[in-house]
Each structure stands twice: as C-alpha cells, then as structure tokens.
N, C-alpha and C positions, 0 to 999 in steps of 0.2 A: 504493500500500500504506500501511496505517496504521502509526503509530509502535509499535514493540515495547513492550509494557507493562513497567515496571520491576519487577524482582524484589525481594522483601523485603530481600535482601542489599545491594541498591543504595541502600536508603532509610535503613538504620541499621546500626551496627556491632555491635548486641547480639542475642544468640540469643533472649532473651525477647521482644524486639520482633519478630524474624522470625516466631516461632511465633504471636504474636497478630495480626500483619498477615495471615498466612495464614488464621487462624481468622476474622478479620473478613471477609475476602473470601469465604470459604466460606459465611458466614452473611449475606452481602449487607449488611454494615455498612460505611458510608463512613467514611473517616478524613481527616485533614488532607492527606495526600499525594494522595488522590483529588481533593480539592477544588482543591489547587494545580494539578494537571494540567489541570483544566477552566478555571482562571483564566489559564493561560499560553497565548499571550504576554500580558504585561501592557501596559497603555496606556503608550506611550512618553513622552508628556507627563508623566504621573504619575510614572513612573520617574525622570525628570530633575528633577522638582520644579517644572515650569513650568506647572502648572494653577493657576488662582486661582478660588475660590468665595466670596471674602470680601464680595461684594456682588451684587446682582441686575441690575447693568448687564451682568454676565457670565452664566454662567461663561466665563472666557477661557483660551485655550491660547496660550502664547507660544513661538514658534520662535526658537531661538538661531542658526539658520543665516544666514550672510551674505546679505543681500538679500531675506530672507523678508518677505512681506507682513504676517504675523502676528507681528511682532517686538515689539509692545507691546500691552497690554490696552486696553480701552475707556477706562480712566482715564488711560492713558499710562504705566503701570508696565511696566518692561522685565524681562527675565529675571532680572537681578541682584536687583531689588526683590522680585519674586514668590518666587524661591527663598529669599531671606533671610526673608521673611514666613513662608513655610510651615515652614521649619526652626525659626524662633523659636517658632511655635505648637506645633510638635512637642515641643520642649524644655519649653515651659510645661506641656503635658499630662503629661509624665513627672514634672516637679517637683511638680505638683499631686497626682499619685497618691501619691508617697512622703510628701509633706508632710501630706496629709490623714490618712494612716496615723499619722503622728506626733501629729497633733491628737487622734485617737481615744485614744491612750495618755494624753495629758494629761487627757482627760475621765474616763478610768477612775481615774487617780490622784486627780482632784478628787472623784469619787464616794466613794473610800476615805476621804479626809480629812473629807468632809462627812457621813460616816455613811450614805450612800445605797446602799451595797452591803454584803452580808455574804459575798459570794462571792469577792471579791478582797482582797488584803492587801499590805502592804509586806513583801517577802521579803528584800530586801537593804538594811537601814537604813544600813549603813556606806557603801554606794555612794550612797544618797540624800543623805546628809550631805556626802559628798565633792563630788558634782557641784553641789549647792546652793552650796557655798562657791566653786566654780569660776565660777558665773554671778553671784556677788556677793551671795548671801544670807548674812546673819550667822548663824553656827551655834554659836559659842562659848556654852556655858552655856544653850542653848535646848532646849526639848522637841522631840522628833522630829516630832510632829504640827504644831507651829508652823512648823518648818523646811519641812515638806512643803507646807503652805499657801502659803508664800512661793515655793517652787519652782514650784508650779502657776502662780502669778501671773506669774513671770518667763518661763516657757515660753509662756504665752498671749500675753504682750507681744511675743514674737518673731514672732508672726503678724500684728502690727499695722503701723501707719504712723508711729509716733511716735519711732522709734529711728534712729540713724545707723549702727548695726551690730548684728549678732546676738550673743547671749550667748556662744555657744561659740567665737567668734572669738578668745577668749583662748588657745585651743589652737593657733592659727596662728602660725608664726614671724613675728617682727616685719618681716623683709625682705619677706615675702609680703604682709603687711597694708599695708605702705607702697606696694608695687607696685599693689595693688588700688586704693588711694586715688588714686594718680597717674593710673591708667587710668580711674578712675570706675566701677569694678565691685564695690566693697565691698557685699555684700548687707545691706540695711537691715531689711526685713521680709519674711517668707515670702510671705504673701498679696499684699503690695504689689508684689513683683517679678513675680509671676505675672499680677496684674491689669494692671500696666504693660505687660507683654509683649503682652497681648491688645489694650490700647489702642494701642500703637505700631503694631500690624499691621492696625488698622482702616484703611480707605481714607482717604488724605489726611493720614496722620500720619508715621511714620518711613519716608522713602523714600530712605534711604542705607544700602545693604547692610552695609558694615562697622559702622556704628553700631548697626544692628539686631542683628548678631551679638555685639557687645559686651554688649548687654543680655541676649541669650540666655545668655551666660556668667554674668552677674550673677544671672539667674533660677536657673540650675543650681546656683550656689554657695549660694543660699538653701535649696536642697534638701540638698546634701551636708553643709554645715556648720550646717544648721538643721533642717528637717523630718525628714530621715532620722536625723540624729544624736539628735534628741529621741526619735524612735521607738525607736532602739536603746537609749539609756540608760534611758528609763523602762520599757521591757520588762524590762531587767535588774533594775531596782528592784522591779517588781511581781512578776515571775515567777522571778527569781533570775539571778545572773550566771553564765554557763556555765563549767564546768570540764571538763577532758578525761574522756571516757568512751567506751565501746565500744557499737556498735550494728550493724545490718545493713541491706542495701540490695538492691534489684531486685524484680521481681514475685514472687519467692519468699517475700517477707515476708507475702503474703496467705495465710491459712491455711484449708485446706479444712474443718477441723473447728470453726471459730470464726465468730462473727458479725463480719464485717469492715467497719469504718468507716474510710473514707479522708477525711482533712481536707485541704482544698485552698484556696489563696488566698495571703494574705500576713500577716494580722494574727493574733497569738497569742491575742487576747482571747477569741475563740470556741473555738478548738481546745483551749486549756488547760482550758476548762470541759467540753468533750466528753470529754477524757481523764479528768477528775475524775469525771464521771458514769459513765463506763465501768468505773470501779473501785468503784462503790458495791456493797456485798455483795448488796443486794436485786435489783439489775439483773443482776449476774453469775448469781444464782440463776434469774432469769427466762430468761436465755439458755440455761442448762443445761436448764431445763424445756422449752424449745423444741427441744432436741436437740443444741445446740452444747456444746462443752467450755469455752467462755468467750467473752470479747469482745476483739477485736484492733483496736487503733487504729494506723493507719499513715499516713504523710504523702505528699503530692504537692507539688511546687514549694516556694514559700517558707514557707507555713504549716507544711509538713512540716519545713523547715529550722529553724524556730523551736522546734518540739517536739523535734527531733533534738538541737539544741544544748543544751537545758536538761533534757530528760527522757529522752534516749536512745531516743525512739520511732523505729522503723525507717522507712526511706524506700522507698516503692513505686516512685517514678519522678519524672522531671522533665517538662517541658512536653509533649513529644511522646509521653510514656508515659501521659498522663492518659486518653485514649480507650482505649488498649490495656489499662489496668488493669481497666476495666469489662468488656472483652471476655473476661477470664478467667472470667466467669460466677459468680464467688465474692464479689462485692462487694455488700454489703447497702445501703450508703448512701455517697454522696459529699456531704460537708458543706462548704459553701464560704462564704467571707466576700467577698473582692473581689480583682480584678486577675488577669490572665493565665488566666482561666477561659473556655475556649472554649464558646460557646453550643451547639455540637454535642454537648456532654456530656449535655444534656437528652435529645436524640434517641437517643444511644447507650444511655443508662440505660433508656429506654423499651423497648428491644429485650430487656431482661432484667427481673429482679425488682427492680432497683436503684432506690432512692429518691435523687433528686437534690434536695438540700435547701439553700435559700438562707437566710441569717441576717441580712443587712444591708439596711436600707431603701434604701441608695444602690446596691445591686447585686442587683436582682431579675431573674429569667429567666422568660420565658413558658414555661409547662408544668412549672415546678418546684413542689415543696412549699415553703412559706415558714414559718419559725419565727423571728420577729424577736427578736434577742438584744440586751439592754441590760444595763448593770451591775446594775440592781436585780432582774432576772429571769433572770440568766445560767444558774444551775444548774438552775432549774426547766425552762427551755427545752432545755437540754442533756439533761436527763433524758428529756424527751418525745422528743427526737431519737433517743436511744439505744433507747428503747422502740419507736419506729417501725422502727428498724433490726432489732430482734429479730423484729418481725412479718414483715419482709421475708425474714428467714432461713427462716422456715417456708415461704415461697413459692419458695425457690430450686429451680431445676431441676438436680438433681445430674448429669444426663446432659450438661449443657452446660458443666460446670466443667472448666477446664484451667489448671492453674498450671504454667508452663513451665520452672521452674528452681528451684534451691536458693539461698537468700540468701548474699551475701558479707559478710564482716566489714569494718567501717569504724571509724575513730576520729574523734571530733568534740569540740566544746566549747572551741575555742581563741579565747576572748575575749582582749582585750588584757591584762586582769588575769591570765588563765591563762598567757599567754605570758610576762609579766613574772615570774610566780611560778616558772615552769619555768626562767627565767634567773637565779633567785635574788633577784628583787626589783629588778633593775637591768638597763638595756639594755646594759651594758658587755660581757657575753659575746657578744651579737649583733654589736655594733659591732666588737669584736676579731676575730670570725670574718670579718666583711666586710673589715676591714683586711688580714687574713692571706690573703684570697682563697679561703678554704674555702667561704664563701658569697659569691659574686661580686656578687650583687645579689638583688633581690626583685621579683617580678611578680605582680600580682593578676589572675587570670583570672575573669571574672564574666559573669553574664548568662544567656542563653537557649538555646533550640533554635529553629531555623528550618528548615522542611521544604525550603527551597531548598538546604540543605547536608545531606549524609549525616549522620544524627543522631549527634552526639557525636564524629564523626571529627576535627573541628578542635579541639574542647574537650580531648579526650584527647591528640591528636597534639601539640598545642602544649605541654601540660603535660609530656609525656615529653621533648620536645626541650629544654625549658628546664632541667629537673632534671639532664639529662645534662651540661649546661654549668655545673653547680654554682650554678644560680639557684633560690633558694627560691620556691615558688609558694604563694600564698594564694588560696583559692576561696570563693565565695559563690553562693547561688542555684542555678540549674539545673546549673551546672558541678559542684556538689557530688556529685550522684548519678553523673554521668559519671566523675569522678575515683575515686569509691568503687568503682564496678563494675569499673574498670580496675586495682584493687589499689594505688592511689596514696595512699589515706587510712589506711594502716596502716604501722607502722614497717618492716615487711618490704619495703615499696615502695622503701625507700632502696637496695635492690639495683639499681634502675633508674637511680640518680643517679650523678653524677660522684663521684670519690673524696673530694673535700673536703666536699661536702654529705652524702655517706654517713657520713663520720666524725662530723660534727656531729649528724646524726640518731641515730646509734648512741649517742653520748655522752648525749643528752638523752632518748632513747627516744621520739622523735617521727617522724611520717611526713615525707616530702619535700614533701608537699602538705598544707597546714593548712586546715581548715575553719573559717571565721570567722562563718558564719551565713547569713542571708537577704539579699535584695538591699538592704534598707535598711541592713544591716550593712556595706555598703561604707564607711559612715562610720567603722567600726572601722579600716579600712585607712588612710583619710585621717588619722585621729587618730594612728595608729601612725607614719605618715610625719612628722606634726608633732612627735611626741615625739623621734624620732631626729634630725630636723633641728635642733631646739632643743638637744639634747644636744651636737651637733657645732658649733653656732653658725653654721649655714648655712641657706639656703632649701631648701624641698622640691625645687625644680627642680635643685638641686646633687646630689641623692642618686642612687645607682645603682639606680633603680627604674623600673618600667613598669607599664602596665595593658593589658588586652586583653579584648575581647568577641568571640570568633571566630564565634559563631553567633547574634548578637543579632537581635532583631526589633522591640522595643517602644519607645514614647516614653520610658519610664523608663530604658531602656538609653542612649538618646541623652542624657538629662539626666545620668546617671552619667558617661558619657564626657566630656561638656562640663565637669562640675565637676572631674573628674580633670585634664583639660588646663589648666583655669583655675587649678588649684592647683599646676601645675608638673610634671605627670606625663604623659609621652608615652603616647598611647593608641592601640592597634591595634584596628581593626575588620575583621572577616572579610568584611563586605559594606559597600558605600558607603551612606550615607544618601541621600535623594532630593534631592541638591544639584548633580548633575553638569550640569544645564542652565545653570548660571552659572559661568563661568570665574572671576569675581571671588570668589564664595563658596567655590568649590572650592580656589582658591589660598590663601585666608585659612585655611581649615581645615587644609590639608596643609602650608602653609609660613608664612603670615603670622602665625599665632598664636604661633609660636616667638619672633618679635621683640617681641610684645606681652606675653605671659605666661610665656615661657620653656619652652613645650612645644607640641606640635601633634599632630594625628591622622595615622596612617598606615593605609592600606587595603590589605589583602593577603589573598587567599583561600587561598593555599598556606601551610599552617601551618609548614612547614620554613623557608620564606622569611621568614615572620613572626617566627619564633624568631631568625633571623639579624639582622633589623632591631632587635629588642628587645635582643639580645646586643650589637650594635654601640653602641646607646645606652648600655647599662650600661658598656661598655668606655670610652666617651667620658667618662662621669660619674666613673668611677673615676680616670681620668687627671687630670680636673679637681680631684679631691680629693687628688692626689699619691700615689695608690695604683697598684700594678701592675695591668695589664689583666686 
C-alpha cells in the first residue's frame, strides 16, 4: 500500500494555508510540499555533508563508517575535510547574499550623492551623520553631501582587501574584539573573507577541518558586522529609520476589489519604488478605469518586511505562503528582486493571470517578464510594472478568486533607535528590568520556513514558550509573519507572557515579541547586544541572550547562525546543517566553539525542549552576572 497523503492540517498551522493547499490540489497546482515528497528520501551522503564536487577527479562520496572502502576521496580528503569544505562554502554563499545586498545600498547612496538619480533621496540625514562619525568620517562643520560622499567611500572600502578590520567593529565590545584577534577571526574585508573561503576549499588548500571552520566564522562575521549591517543602516538612511506603527498580516490583506501587487525578495530599493508608483494619482485612476477600486501593495518575505517596517505595508505571507498567495487567484503581479524566491512561482503564476516580474540582472527567471531597475530609471520602470499589473487585473478570472481569511493586526517598526526612544533614550530601563528578573533575558528568533517542518509550528511554538518564561523575543524575516498571525506582535499578546514580561509590556505599550525587520536586520540584534554589553562593561557572551532559527533552510541562515555564535550568542537550530558525516565538525559546532568563542550551536527539533535549552543558558548567564535565575 502507498503512503497516506498528508492533509493540509499536517503541513501548516494556518487556516489560510489549509484553504489554499486544498485549492491548489483541486486545480492541479504543485506546491513545495508536493515536490518535497517526491524528493524524499534524500541522498544520505548529501544529508551528512560527505559528497564532494569540488573537482572532476570526482565527484566523491565519503563513508564515515569504520572500515569502509570509500573512507577518502580521490585526492585523499576524509570526511572531516569534505564536510568542513562544504559547510565553509555554504556559509560563504549566505555571507555573499547578504553582503551583496549591502553593496547595492551603497550604490544607491552613491547615485544620490553623484546626482545620478532623482528617485531616491537621503531621508534620515541625522542617522547618516551619526553612522558616518561612527566609521571615522569627520562630520563637524561639514555639508551633508560631503559627509555622504565620504561615507560611501568608507563603506566601499569595507568590501576590499586593504583593511585589518571592518568599520562597524567599533560597535563590538573590546573583550570580543580582543578574542577575535587572538583566535585570528577578526573580519578584514567582506569580499576578501568570502573569496578566501572559496580559495581555502579548493582542492589542495585548507585540509584541516577546525581551521576551515574558523575561517567560516570569520566569513560570517564579515556579513553580520559588515555587509548586513551596511545594508540595514543605509536602508534607514535612504528610506527612513523605522518607528512603531500598526499594520496587518495573512492572505486576507489581498483585496478582491483592488489591483494586487505583491513584492517579494529582500532589497527595498525596488519595492519602495513600486509602492511610490502605486500611489501616483494617474495610475490609481487607470486602475479605477479598469474596474478596480484602487491599487494594493502587499509584501512577501523580507522585501515585505522592509516595507512593513518603514511604510506599514501589510504582509501577505512568509516563504511557504508565496505559492499559496498566487493560488488565491487575486494577485495581478509578483514583483521580485532577489533571494528566497522559488523558481516554481513562475509556473504557478502561469496557471493564473498573474505576471511574475523580475527586476535584477543578477536574478532572472526563465519564463518571467523582466523590467531591469537601476537608480536612474527606478520610477519609470516601477510605473511600467504597475501599468502591466493593471492590464493583468482586466484578465482576472473572478470565478477562481478565493481569499480565505480576514487580516490580523500587527505592530512593527522596532528599530534600535525606536527601542531606545521607547526606553526614554537610554538602555537603563531595559537593563533594570533584566536585573529585576521581569525580563529574564532576550532571544532572537529568525529565519525561514522549511517544508520538512509543519509550517510555523516551531517558529510560533518557541516564541510562546519563551515569553511564558519572561524572555523577550525579537523577530526578523519569515518569523515575523508567523508571530503576527499568532497574535504575538500586538500589545495584547502580552497576555500570553509571564507576569514580569507582561508588566513591562503593559508599562511600555509594546508586544512581547518585537519586530526588528528583514533578515539583514539581524544586524540590529547584534548591534543591540553590543550596546548592552558595553553599557555593562562585559562581553556579548556574558549576556543572558540567545538566538534561534527553528525552521531554517538557507545558506544565509547558516551565515547568520555562525556570526551569532562567533559573536558570543548560543544559537539553536531546528534542523542540523549537513555536517553530521564528520564527528570532528559536529563536535566543534555543538561543543568546541564554546571554548573558542564562548558560544556554540544546539540542534533540537522539539520547540519545548529548545525553549528549555535557551532558558537554561539564560539562567547560567544571569548567575554569571550575579543576578537571580
């Protein structure tokens, strides 16, 4: 007998997902869950990380079983070397993704200061001046334009090979910087560390697994304290530093009577222009002439998070909702930039009237419409995209439209500046709350969806378990939509928290789970850790904090986890990376890194047990600071 097919309720915790999975099946539309089932079981060698395709003497499969004949590759590399190589390249891929995003923001700021764009501007000049001073630019008595020119130059230099450390390492506590120097993992240049990781993992280079893993940490740090941090800070400078606001989330944000444009990817450069074009009176009139009541822009994944944080634009869904959003039959266009965009979206869009539109030369999709967006033509291209979306609305088959739910309210916009403002401009109230045990600690829950895990069950389950224990939760990326749909991103969600956290949330009017942005904005969490550590005169590894990615899948998540651990923050993963084929690499990740950088990874698929592990870590760190458990 064949295996019983899984029910929608087995795949996701959300009613809107259940309804769209059923509709997709009825309309013979394939989803990620269908493809996962076909791909299962996975190759055991790949799962363990013991396959090597780095040269054409292979490919090689390495067995780690005692006495196995295939215990080394053609070149002589054993399982330890191969697994470390593969993980190092995995981290380099994630670091490259985030950091190239940061570079794109530098190029937009450069276009602004050189007068090559009329469509973007410096929205937060105070922040530009402040971060310029942080990275060593002279600001006193100087014109904003001249400061911005120098800031662009400093940021570009961080991508090079001529420096001994990155500009934003001024934010790192001295104890941590000294540790990195001793271990030899101080990040020097963003592109340098990524290129060196690729060089080290070429055949005949770094064949010592611990040494390879140390450079993986250095590579990841160049992302967290470099590329991602640049991306976050310059996005704030150009588009505005987020402040708390209200919005809505789930598939109910798609409106039957409007032209619906979903923005997807990670970089706000395109999506901000799509939003601006959608508000042009002439385009709104065109939409009305086509029979709609207006134009509705909503977000998917991290591009959605960027617009949500700054503009309050609603979130239609996270990673595993991207196909299902199109299945509503009410989406005129999905406009993408790059990263975490499933190629399947082209096929699903073709099952409807939906236009799948790419905008980046580095992220083209076969079968998509392409409107290449650059700083000099951004609004013109965005206008053309909105006009194409209006044409698509005319083609919509109203008989296939099903919007399965009503949206839920969420609260967003908690940049570090907004958090400090809510605290009265100083960290003292937060530190006092931690000392008093009303907030016992802080955990960042970040990352993705993975169809191997029931959608958002672990993301939501872990958040609820932590706030019950008076642990404040910070979220970014795809966890944002999950927490919002679960009622955790509104002040009323404090009713699910422990008494101490509930009291603090009530006094400040904040939710027990704070939304800090997209996945590059995990740099906000690192920066906040640095600020608190410096205030207390301790290292980040001394703080009662933790990190988690319960449903992760991507290279970028591996880079985030690695830079969190290398910064001194114990990090929980709901699924193991492909390293279990090497006992050496696995032991370093789960134990050895603690002795080297003061933190390590833990892997646990049960979110209650994961909460217990994070809670135990926070108790230990509280005792270390002389605080009650």
